[in-house]
ChimeraX commands (.cxc) that place a marker at each C-alpha (Angstrom):
marker #1 position 34.13,24.84,-11.31 radius 0.5
marker #1 position 33.11,25.15,-7.66 radius 0.5
marker #1 position 30.19,27.46,-8.42 radius 0.5
marker #1 position 28.70,24.93,-10.87 radius 0.5
marker #1 position 29.19,22.04,-8.40 radius 0.5
marker #1 position 27.45,24.07,-5.70 radius 0.5
marker #1 position 24.59,24.86,-8.08 radius 0.5
marker #1 position 24.12,21.15,-8.87 radius 0.5
marker #1 position 23.90,20.36,-5.14 radius 0.5
marker #1 position 21.52,23.31,-4.61 radius 0.5
marker #1 position 19.21,21.93,-7.30 radius 0.5
marker #1 position 19.23,18.43,-5.76 radius 0.5
marker #1 position 18.37,19.88,-2.36 radius 0.5
marker #1 position 15.65,22.24,-3.57 radius 0.5
marker #1 position 13.88,19.87,-5.99 radius 0.5
marker #1 position 14.01,16.90,-3.61 radius 0.5
marker #1 position 12.28,14.29,-5.76 radius 0.5
marker #1 position 13.84,12.55,-8.73 radius 0.5
marker #1 position 13.49,9.62,-11.06 radius 0.5
marker #1 position 16.04,6.97,-10.08 radius 0.5
marker #1 position 17.08,4.88,-13.09 radius 0.5
marker #1 position 18.90,1.57,-12.80 radius 0.5
marker #1 position 19.79,-1.21,-15.21 radius 0.5
marker #1 position 17.79,-4.43,-15.37 radius 0.5
marker #1 position 19.96,-6.42,-17.75 radius 0.5
marker #1 position 19.88,-4.38,-20.97 radius 0.5
marker #1 position 16.74,-2.45,-19.93 radius 0.5
marker #1 position 16.60,0.83,-18.02 radius 0.5
marker #1 position 14.04,1.07,-15.22 radius 0.5
marker #1 position 13.01,4.35,-13.57 radius 0.5
marker #1 position 10.93,5.15,-10.53 radius 0.5
marker #1 position 10.18,8.30,-8.50 radius 0.5
marker #1 position 12.10,8.60,-5.25 radius 0.5
marker #1 position 12.53,11.15,-2.47 radius 0.5
marker #1 position 16.19,12.20,-2.40 radius 0.5
marker #1 position 18.17,13.32,0.63 radius 0.5
marker #1 position 21.18,15.15,-0.82 radius 0.5
marker #1 position 24.11,15.57,1.57 radius 0.5
marker #1 position 26.94,17.49,-0.03 radius 0.5
marker #1 position 29.11,17.21,3.12 radius 0.5
marker #1 position 29.06,13.42,2.74 radius 0.5
marker #1 position 29.18,13.68,-1.08 radius 0.5
marker #1 position 26.15,11.39,-1.32 radius 0.5
marker #1 position 22.47,11.27,-2.16 radius 0.5
marker #1 position 20.44,8.94,0.06 radius 0.5
marker #1 position 17.09,7.21,-0.38 radius 0.5
marker #1 position 15.03,4.93,1.80 radius 0.5
marker #1 position 14.08,1.75,-0.02 radius 0.5
marker #1 position 12.58,-1.65,0.71 radius 0.5
marker #1 position 14.59,-4.85,0.83 radius 0.5
marker #1 position 11.96,-6.52,-1.37 radius 0.5
marker #1 position 12.13,-3.99,-4.22 radius 0.5
marker #1 position 13.45,-4.83,-7.66 radius 0.5
marker #1 position 15.71,-1.78,-7.76 radius 0.5
marker #1 position 17.78,-3.14,-4.89 radius 0.5
marker #1 position 18.46,-6.34,-6.85 radius 0.5
marker #1 position 19.23,-4.35,-10.00 radius 0.5
marker #1 position 21.72,-2.16,-8.13 radius 0.5
marker #1 position 23.38,-5.21,-6.57 radius 0.5
marker #1 position 23.97,-6.53,-10.11 radius 0.5
marker #1 position 24.99,-3.18,-11.63 radius 0.5
marker #1 position 25.62,-0.12,-9.41 radius 0.5
marker #1 position 25.51,2.48,-12.23 radius 0.5
marker #1 position 22.47,4.74,-11.80 radius 0.5
marker #1 position 21.06,8.03,-13.02 radius 0.5
marker #1 position 19.01,10.53,-11.02 radius 0.5
marker #1 position 16.79,12.89,-13.03 radius 0.5
marker #1 position 15.50,15.93,-11.12 radius 0.5
marker #1 position 12.95,18.29,-12.68 radius 0.5
marker #1 position 11.36,21.55,-11.59 radius 0.5
marker #1 position 9.20,22.09,-14.68 radius 0.5
marker #1 position 7.59,25.28,-13.35 radius 0.5
marker #1 position 10.97,26.89,-12.84 radius 0.5
marker #1 position 12.51,25.33,-15.96 radius 0.5
marker #1 position 15.29,23.71,-13.90 radius 0.5
marker #1 position 16.53,20.22,-14.74 radius 0.5
marker #1 position 19.39,18.15,-13.36 radius 0.5
marker #1 position 20.76,14.77,-14.40 radius 0.5
marker #1 position 23.20,13.04,-12.01 radius 0.5
marker #1 position 25.28,9.99,-12.88 radius 0.5
marker #1 position 26.67,7.91,-10.06 radius 0.5
marker #1 position 27.18,4.57,-8.37 radius 0.5
marker #1 position 24.79,3.17,-5.83 radius 0.5
marker #1 position 24.95,0.73,-2.96 radius 0.5
marker #1 position 22.20,-0.64,-0.73 radius 0.5
marker #1 position 22.87,-1.15,2.98 radius 0.5
marker #1 position 21.14,-1.93,6.25 radius 0.5
marker #1 position 22.61,1.07,8.07 radius 0.5
marker #1 position 20.10,1.46,10.93 radius 0.5
marker #1 position 21.63,4.72,12.16 radius 0.5
marker #1 position 21.32,6.32,8.71 radius 0.5
marker #1 position 17.73,5.03,8.38 radius 0.5
marker #1 position 16.77,6.75,11.64 radius 0.5
marker #1 position 18.56,9.92,10.52 radius 0.5
marker #1 position 16.64,9.97,7.21 radius 0.5
marker #1 position 13.28,9.00,8.68 radius 0.5
marker #1 position 10.64,11.61,7.80 radius 0.5
marker #1 position 6.86,11.82,7.40 radius 0.5
marker #1 position 6.81,10.59,3.75 radius 0.5
marker #1 position 8.44,7.32,4.83 radius 0.5
marker #1 position 5.37,6.56,6.97 radius 0.5
marker #1 position 3.47,5.88,3.74 radius 0.5
marker #1 position 5.63,2.76,3.26 radius 0.5
marker #1 position 6.74,1.68,6.74 radius 0.5
marker #1 position 5.36,2.01,10.27 radius 0.5
marker #1 position 8.57,3.17,11.90 radius 0.5
marker #1 position 12.32,3.45,11.25 radius 0.5
marker #1 position 12.93,0.10,12.95 radius 0.5
marker #1 position 11.00,-1.83,10.29 radius 0.5
marker #1 position 13.40,-4.63,9.27 radius 0.5
marker #1 position 12.58,-4.26,5.56 radius 0.5
marker #1 position 13.88,-0.65,5.24 radius 0.5
marker #1 position 17.23,-0.19,3.55 radius 0.5
marker #1 position 19.37,2.82,2.68 radius 0.5
marker #1 position 20.28,3.35,-0.93 radius 0.5
marker #1 position 23.35,5.58,-1.19 radius 0.5
marker #1 position 24.38,7.17,-4.48 radius 0.5
marker #1 position 27.86,8.63,-4.80 radius 0.5
marker #1 position 27.60,11.12,-7.69 radius 0.5
marker #1 position 30.26,11.20,-10.39 radius 0.5
marker #1 position 28.99,14.02,-12.55 radius 0.5
marker #1 position 25.95,16.14,-13.22 radius 0.5
marker #1 position 24.47,18.18,-16.00 radius 0.5
marker #1 position 21.92,20.89,-15.40 radius 0.5
marker #1 position 19.76,23.18,-17.45 radius 0.5
marker #1 position 18.15,26.37,-16.15 radius 0.5
marker #1 position 15.75,28.52,-18.12 radius 0.5
marker #1 position 13.97,31.76,-17.44 radius 0.5
marker #1 position 10.72,30.06,-16.44 radius 0.5
marker #1 position 7.87,28.53,-18.41 radius 0.5
marker #1 position 6.27,31.68,-19.80 radius 0.5
marker #1 position 9.56,33.28,-20.80 radius 0.5
marker #1 position 10.73,30.02,-22.41 radius 0.5
marker #1 position 7.54,29.71,-24.45 radius 0.5
marker #1 position 7.86,33.30,-25.64 radius 0.5
marker #1 position 11.48,32.65,-26.72 radius 0.5
marker #1 position 10.43,29.49,-28.59 radius 0.5
marker #1 position 7.63,31.29,-30.40 radius 0.5
marker #1 position 9.90,34.23,-31.31 radius 0.5
marker #1 position 12.52,31.84,-32.68 radius 0.5
marker #1 position 9.92,29.88,-34.63 radius 0.5
marker #1 position 8.81,32.99,-36.54 radius 0.5
marker #1 position 12.34,34.30,-37.13 radius 0.5
marker #1 position 15.65,32.95,-38.37 radius 0.5
marker #1 position 17.18,32.85,-34.87 radius 0.5
marker #1 position 17.65,30.09,-32.32 radius 0.5
marker #1 position 16.19,30.59,-28.84 radius 0.5
marker #1 position 18.42,31.26,-25.85 radius 0.5
marker #1 position 16.90,28.72,-23.45 radius 0.5
marker #1 position 19.19,29.46,-20.54 radius 0.5
marker #1 position 22.23,27.91,-18.92 radius 0.5
marker #1 position 23.46,24.36,-19.57 radius 0.5
marker #1 position 26.44,23.10,-17.53 radius 0.5
marker #1 position 28.15,19.73,-17.15 radius 0.5
marker #1 position 30.26,19.36,-14.01 radius 0.5
marker #1 position 32.21,16.63,-12.24 radius 0.5
marker #1 position 31.06,16.06,-8.69 radius 0.5
marker link #1:1,2 radius 0.2
marker link #1:2,3 radius 0.2
marker link #1:3,4 radius 0.2
marker link #1:4,5 radius 0.2
marker link #1:5,6 radius 0.2
marker link #1:6,7 radius 0.2
marker link #1:7,8 radius 0.2
marker link #1:8,9 radius 0.2
marker link #1:9,10 radius 0.2
marker link #1:10,11 radius 0.2
marker link #1:11,12 radius 0.2
marker link #1:12,13 radius 0.2
marker link #1:13,14 radius 0.2
marker link #1:14,15 radius 0.2
marker link #1:15,16 radius 0.2
marker link #1:16,17 radius 0.2
marker link #1:17,18 radius 0.2
marker link #1:18,19 radius 0.2
marker link #1:19,20 radius 0.2
marker link #1:20,21 radius 0.2
marker link #1:21,22 radius 0.2
marker link #1:22,23 radius 0.2
marker link #1:23,24 radius 0.2
marker link #1:24,25 radius 0.2
marker link #1:25,26 radius 0.2
marker link #1:26,27 radius 0.2
marker link #1:27,28 radius 0.2
marker link #1:28,29 radius 0.2
marker link #1:29,30 radius 0.2
marker link #1:30,31 radius 0.2
marker link #1:31,32 radius 0.2
marker link #1:32,33 radius 0.2
marker link #1:33,34 radius 0.2
marker link #1:34,35 radius 0.2
marker link #1:35,36 radius 0.2
marker link #1:36,37 radius 0.2
marker link #1:37,38 radius 0.2
marker link #1:38,39 radius 0.2
marker link #1:39,40 radius 0.2
marker link #1:40,41 radius 0.2
marker link #1:41,42 radius 0.2
marker link #1:42,43 radius 0.2
marker link #1:43,44 radius 0.2
marker link #1:44,45 radius 0.2
marker link #1:45,46 radius 0.2
marker link #1:46,47 radius 0.2
marker link #1:47,48 radius 0.2
marker link #1:48,49 radius 0.2
marker link #1:49,50 radius 0.2
marker link #1:50,51 radius 0.2
marker link #1:51,52 radius 0.2
marker link #1:52,53 radius 0.2
marker link #1:53,54 radius 0.2
marker link #1:54,55 radius 0.2
marker link #1:55,56 radius 0.2
marker link #1:56,57 radius 0.2
marker link #1:57,58 radius 0.2
marker link #1:58,59 radius 0.2
marker link #1:59,60 radius 0.2
marker link #1:60,61 radius 0.2
marker link #1:61,62 radius 0.2
marker link #1:62,63 radius 0.2
marker link #1:63,64 radius 0.2
marker link #1:64,65 radius 0.2
marker link #1:65,66 radius 0.2
marker link #1:66,67 radius 0.2
marker link #1:67,68 radius 0.2
marker link #1:68,69 radius 0.2
marker link #1:69,70 radius 0.2
marker link #1:70,71 radius 0.2
marker link #1:71,72 radius 0.2
marker link #1:72,73 radius 0.2
marker link #1:73,74 radius 0.2
marker link #1:74,75 radius 0.2
marker link #1:75,76 radius 0.2
marker link #1:76,77 radius 0.2
marker link #1:77,78 radius 0.2
marker link #1:78,79 radius 0.2
marker link #1:79,80 radius 0.2
marker link #1:80,81 radius 0.2
marker link #1:81,82 radius 0.2
marker link #1:82,83 radius 0.2
marker link #1:83,84 radius 0.2
marker link #1:84,85 radius 0.2
marker link #1:85,86 radius 0.2
marker link #1:86,87 radius 0.2
marker link #1:87,88 radius 0.2
marker link #1:88,89 radius 0.2
marker link #1:89,90 radius 0.2
marker link #1:90,91 radius 0.2
marker link #1:91,92 radius 0.2
marker link #1:92,93 radius 0.2
marker link #1:93,94 radius 0.2
marker link #1:94,95 radius 0.2
marker link #1:95,96 radius 0.2
marker link #1:96,97 radius 0.2
marker link #1:97,98 radius 0.2
marker link #1:98,99 radius 0.2
marker link #1:99,100 radius 0.2
marker link #1:100,101 radius 0.2
marker link #1:101,102 radius 0.2
marker link #1:102,103 radius 0.2
marker link #1:103,104 radius 0.2
marker link #1:104,105 radius 0.2
marker link #1:105,106 radius 0.2
marker link #1:106,107 radius 0.2
marker link #1:107,108 radius 0.2
marker link #1:108,109 radius 0.2
marker link #1:109,110 radius 0.2
marker link #1:110,111 radius 0.2
marker link #1:111,112 radius 0.2
marker link #1:112,113 radius 0.2
marker link #1:113,114 radius 0.2
marker link #1:114,115 radius 0.2
marker link #1:115,116 radius 0.2
marker link #1:116,117 radius 0.2
marker link #1:117,118 radius 0.2
marker link #1:118,119 radius 0.2
marker link #1:119,120 radius 0.2
marker link #1:120,121 radius 0.2
marker link #1:121,122 radius 0.2
marker link #1:122,123 radius 0.2
marker link #1:123,124 radius 0.2
marker link #1:124,125 radius 0.2
marker link #1:125,126 radius 0.2
marker link #1:126,127 radius 0.2
marker link #1:127,128 radius 0.2
marker link #1:128,129 radius 0.2
marker link #1:129,130 radius 0.2
marker link #1:130,131 radius 0.2
marker link #1:131,132 radius 0.2
marker link #1:132,133 radius 0.2
marker link #1:133,134 radius 0.2
marker link #1:134,135 radius 0.2
marker link #1:135,136 radius 0.2
marker link #1:136,137 radius 0.2
marker link #1:137,138 radius 0.2
marker link #1:138,139 radius 0.2
marker link #1:139,140 radius 0.2
marker link #1:140,141 radius 0.2
marker link #1:141,142 radius 0.2
marker link #1:142,143 radius 0.2
marker link #1:143,144 radius 0.2
marker link #1:144,145 radius 0.2
marker link #1:145,146 radius 0.2
marker link #1:146,147 radius 0.2
marker link #1:147,148 radius 0.2
marker link #1:148,149 radius 0.2
marker link #1:149,150 radius 0.2
marker link #1:150,151 radius 0.2
marker link #1:151,152 radius 0.2
marker link #1:152,153 radius 0.2
marker link #1:153,154 radius 0.2
marker link #1:154,155 radius 0.2
marker link #1:155,156 radius 0.2
marker link #1:156,157 radius 0.2
view
């Protein structure tokens, strides 16, 4: 449904940071990353370093998961997709922002790479907010009902 796809992209854009999970053999490795969601290009971009382990893991197995969380707003999004690492200098300059300066001096640093994730599907959960969610949980715990914790949608991207 177009509305649900749009909502998934809205959540990616508004939350901004996610845990990027990749496969290291049989093990799953996760790390926090700043995401640049671009729905027009149907891609989520990250700046990464050529010397990082995630780049090697993605070269061996491109299947990744992106987990976005806005705990204060009770909004969560899980995105499954395929990733590729490139040395696209134009895209690096386009994505360059203040947070990148913590890792590199400038966008021309030869160790910067672009990690591009093409999403396949997403699942999101949206609640009424922390306080309302806690009240619903407590009310359900003292009654025979199950709490209505909000909307849960799975959508192909």
